N, C-alpha and C positions, 0 to 999 in steps of 0.2 A: 426533448431531443436525446438521442442515444449515439454513442460513438462506437463504430464498428470498423473492423478491418475490411477493406474493400479492394477489389481489382478494378482498374480502369483500362478501357480499350479505346484508343483514338485512331480513326481512319481518316487520313488527311488527303485531300485532292491537291497534290503539290503543284500541279501545272495550271491551276485555275486562272491565274492572272495571264499567263501566256496564251491560254485558250481564249480568254476574253479579248486581249489586245490584237491577236493574230488574225482574227476572222471578223465576219459580219455579226452584228448584234443578234440577229435571229439564230444564227448557227450556235453562238455561245449560249443563248437561252435554252435552245434544244439540248445542247450537250450538258449544261448544268442540271436541267430537269431530269435527264437520263441518269446522271450520277445519283441525284437525290432518290429517284425511283428505284434504282438498283439497291441502294442502301436500305431503303424502306422495305423492299421485298425481302432482303436478306434478314433484316431484323424481325419481320413478320413470319417468315417461313422457317428460319433456322436461328432463333435467338440463342445467345450463349447461356441464357438462363431464363426461365419463365418469370423470374422476378427482377430481371434487368431493367434499369432505368436508362433511357437514351435521350440525348440532346442533339438536335440538328443545329449545328453552328454555321451552316451555309457552306463554308469551305471544308468542313469536316463533320464527322459524326462521333460523338463521345458516348460510350456505353459504360455504365458502372454497375457492379453487382457486389453484394456483401460476400465476404469470403465463404461463409457457410452455404451460400446459394449457388456456388460454383457447380454447374451440372455438366460441363463439357471440357474438353481440352482447349483452353483459351488460346494457346499458341497456334494450334491447328485451325481454330475458328478465324483468327486473324489472317493466317496464311491463305485459307480458302477465300475469305472475303477479298483480300488483295488480288488473288488470282482471278476471281470473277471480274473485278474492276479492270485488271490488266487486259483480260480478254476483250474488253470493250474499249481499250485504248487509253485508259486512265493511268497516269503516273501518280503513285501513292506512297505514303509512309504509313506503316501500322505500328502503333506504340502500345506496349503493355506495361502498366504501372501497378503499384501497390502502396497502400498506406491507410491512414486513418480517415474516416469519412463520417460526418455527422448527418444523421437522418432523422426526420421528424415523422414518425408513424401516423401522427394525427393529421398531417398534411402531406399525403403521399404524392400529390400531383403538383406540377408547377403552378404558381399563382401569377396572375397578371394584375397589376395594380396601377391605377392612374395616380400619378404624382404630378399635380399641376397639369401641364399639357403633355408631359412625358408618360409613356407606358413602360412600367418596370416589369420585366419577366424574372421571377425568382425561380430558377430552375434547379438549384442545388444549395445544400448547406455547405459549410466549410468542408473541402475535400482535398486531401493530400494527393490522391491519385489523379484528380483533374488538374491540379496545379503542376504536378510532375509531367503529365502528358502534354500540357501546353508549353512547358519549358523545353521538353524534348522536341516538340514540333518546331519551335523557334530555332533550335540547333540544327534540325534537318534542313531548314531553309537557308541558313547562313546569312551573310550580308555582302552582296556583290559590290555595293558601293564602297565598302571598307576593305574589300579584297579578302574577306573571310569566307571561304567556301563552306557550305553546310554539309551535313552528313549525307544528304541526298535521299533518293527513294530507298526504301528498305523496310525490314522488320526489326524494330528496336525493342529490346527487352530490358526492363528495369531489373537489376540484379536482385533487389528485394522481392519482386514479383516471382522470379524464377525460384528463389529460395522458398517462398510461401507455397508454391505449387509442389515443393518437394522434388524439384528437378535440378539437374546440374548440367552445365554445358559439356559437350563431348571433348572439347579441348580447352585450353586456357585462352579465353577471348580477350581481344583488345578492348579495354574499358574506355568509354567516352563519358564525359561528365557534363551535366547541365542542370542548373537550378538546384544544386545540392544533392543530386542523385547520380548514380552510376548506371550506365547502360552498356549493352553490347549488341552488335548487329548479328541477327540470326538468319539473314537472307537478304538478297537484293530486290 
């Protein structure tokens, strides 16, 4: 296994539970499948890198690429992905992260292992970008029962990711923290 700096991109279907509970089963299944199909088409037709690794988490898609494999403007890629989903009526959060990721070149594909009666999907090695993305996703949702509003839909950029891209915000952003990382909103 090798340790590489990597970017993580998480696209979250924020209103998935609302869509599930507000309608008929068949309507939700159709809507969920359309979200999945839109994301798969985006990754197939316009991936952020030819070497990107993606994970379908059901409620979201996570894409990770090694820093040296960065072939496009990742912020623009997230913006365009969210815009396509918004045009189809999806409420989303897009999160860009950066950090250390362990990758096993000998096992480049996810492995499915039977462990007793359970099936284990090993989709990633230790990944700071993935951990940060999931932490930011939790912050975007908040906790209604505890009266803690979330960040809501938007484009959230990890300060470390922006720095790694060699970019700077146009003005001094409001910093939001989650899971040991600092983020700012770069669009609603």
